Every structure is written in structure tokens, then in C-alpha cells.
N, C-alpha and C positions, 0 to 999 in steps of 0.2 A: 537508556541512551546508547549504551555500546551495541545492545541487540540489533539496532537499526544499521549499523555499520556493514559494509560489505566485506566479503570474506578477504580480499586483498587488504583492506584497512586493518582488519583484526589481526591478519598476518604481521603487518609492519609493525603494530603496537605490539604484539607477542614478541617479536625480534628484539625490541626495545625493553622487554623485560615485564611487560604488563601480562601476568599470568592469568588474570580474569578474562582476557581476549581469547587466549588458548582454550579456556572453559568454555566460552561461547562457542567458539569452532567445533569442539568436541560434541557439545549438545547439539548443534545444528546438523552435523554430519554424521554422528554415531549410528544411527538407524540405517540410512542408505549404505553405509560402509559395511556395516554388519550384514544386511541383507545380501549384497554383492558377494561378501566372502563365503556366506553360507552357501549361496548357490554355486560358487566355484569349488568349495571344499566338500559339500554335503555333510557338514558337521559344525552344528552349533557352537560346541565347545571350542573347535579350533578357529572358528569365525570370530568367537569373542577374543581368543588369544590374539589373533593376527590384528584384529581391530585396534586392541591396545598398542600392538607394535606400530600400527600405522600412524597412530596418533602421537606416540613417542617419536618416531621419526619425523613427522611434521614439525614437531617442536624443535628437534634437533636441528632441523633444515631450514628453519625459519630465516636466519640471516642471509642465507643463499637464495632464498625464493625472490623470484622476479615478479612483482604484481602486474599482471596483464589480463586480469579478468577471467582467468582460465584456471582457478584454484580447484574447481570440480574435476577437472581432468588430471590435474597434477596429483590430487589426493587419490583418485581411482588408480592412477599409474603406480604410485607407492602401493597400495593395496593389492594390485593385480600382480607386481612384481614379487610380493611377499607370498602370494598364494601360489603363484608358478613355482616359486623356489620349495614352498611346503609339498607340493605336488611331486616334485622330483625327488625329494627325499622320501616320500612315502611310496612312490613309483606305482601309485594307484590313480587313476584318472576318473575320479568321481566328482562331478560339477554340479548338477542342477538338482536341486530339492524342491519339488513343488510342494505347496502348502497344501494339508487336506482342507476339506469342507470345513468352515469354521463355524457355520451355525446352522441349527436345523431352522428350516423357515416354515414348518407346519402345513398348513393346507395348500400352501402355494409352492410347496417343494416340489421338485420334478419327481416323476416316478422313480422307483429304486434301479430299475434296469437302465434308466438314463444315467444315474449316478454311476452305476458300476462301468457301464460303457464310457462314461467320461474319465473315470478313474484309469481305466485300461489305456485309454489313449494318452493320458499324462505319462504313465509308466513307459508307454512305447517311446514317447518322445524324449523322454528323461534318458532311457537307454540309448536311443539314436544320438542323442548329444553327447552322451559319455565317449561313443566311439568316434568323434569327430576329432582331428588333430588339436592341440592344446590352444594355439592361437586362434583356430577358427572358433572354438568353444568360447573363447573370451571376447571375440567381437560379437557374436550372438549375444551373449549374456549382457554385455554393455549395451547393445542396440535395443534388444527386446525386452530386458527386464530393467535396465537403468535408464533407458529412454535417452542416451547420448546420441548427438548428431555424428555424422562421419568425422566431421573434423575434431570432435572432442574425443572420439574412439582414436583417431590417429595420434592425438596428443597423449592420452592415457597407455597406449600401446607402443609409443616410441616409433611411429611408423608414418607414412603418407596416407592421405586419403584415398589415393588410388588403390594402395596395398589393402586398406580396409574394404573398399569395393570388391575387390578380387577375393579377400578372405570371405566376405558375408556371400558374395555370389557363390563360391564353391561350398561353403558350408550348407547354404539353402539347397543346392543341387544334391549334395550329399544326403541332406536330411530326407528331401522327397524320395531319392532312391531307395534309401534305406528303409523308409516307412512304406513305401509300396510293395518292397520286396518281402518285408515282415507281415504285410496284409495278404499277399498272394500265398505265403507259407501256411497261414492260419485258414485259407480258403479250401 
């Protein structure tokens, strides 16, 4: 029964002491938050730690949460703030971790040279993303990997939709320029 409740309804119940509602929210959002944090930090261990911090903060802030159907943005804002704080402490800007090929597809697999080329492209993109300013990276990750719309990204980053548009425009231009320059260097 509780599993069919919305995130806002579960938060309201959790704020009133229903710990099982928090458990459902954690189960529902644990994987997306972990993936987001792993991409931001490039460290599964740190992503796991900050994921736990994110959910602890979610529980602590439950009484102040305003139900508005924007739980996802609110939760990713918590996770993003924790990740940026961790990055500042580390003074290293490692963000994106692309997943390696998961399965061997046998006879239908692409030729080895295509796989190598695809891996090289992923590495180049990952490196280009690392060189982006922190907020541009976060906007790209939320848009491209977490599939948040501009309004959700603005809420998650504590900014306006027009600022998100600007961040994404600048990030994409910088990525294109960086990747073009890299390709020319290799030629």
C-alpha cells in the first residue's frame, strides 16, 4: 500500500514519524542518487558515503520539506551540494565515470577496433567534462545522465531556468571546442 504513495506523501508520513515511509523513499531513490554521485565524484566509495548522507539529511529535513511534487529536484539538490562540498575538500575535479561494456554479445558484437574507438571517445569526453567548470558539469550530468528537465535542474542547483540554459549552452560549446581541439592534436 505505501509503495504506491507519492514521494511527497511518503515525506509527510516520514515527518510524522513513519520510518517505513523513509525506507520506501530510500529504496526508490537509492540507485539514481548513487549513480549521480558516482558520476560527480568518480568514486563508488565516496558516492556510497554521500548517498547515505543524502538520505540522512532527507530524514532530518522532512519536517521542513514543502510537498510540491518536486521531491526529485529537492533530493538531487541535497546530493549535488554534498558532492560539490566534497569536491572542494578534495580540490580535485573528477566527475564522470563511464560504465565499461557490461556484456560480451558474442557473434553480434561490434568488431574490436570499434570497441576500442568507442572507449577512446568515452575517455576523451570524460576528460573534457572534467575540464568544465563545476556548475557546468553538474548541469550536464543532471541533463544528460539523470534526464532532468531544465526546471528540475534549476531547482536542484538553486538557480533559474535561464541560468541553466546558459550553463548548458556554455558547457556544450566548451565540450565541442575541447573535443575538436583534441581531435586536431591527434591528427
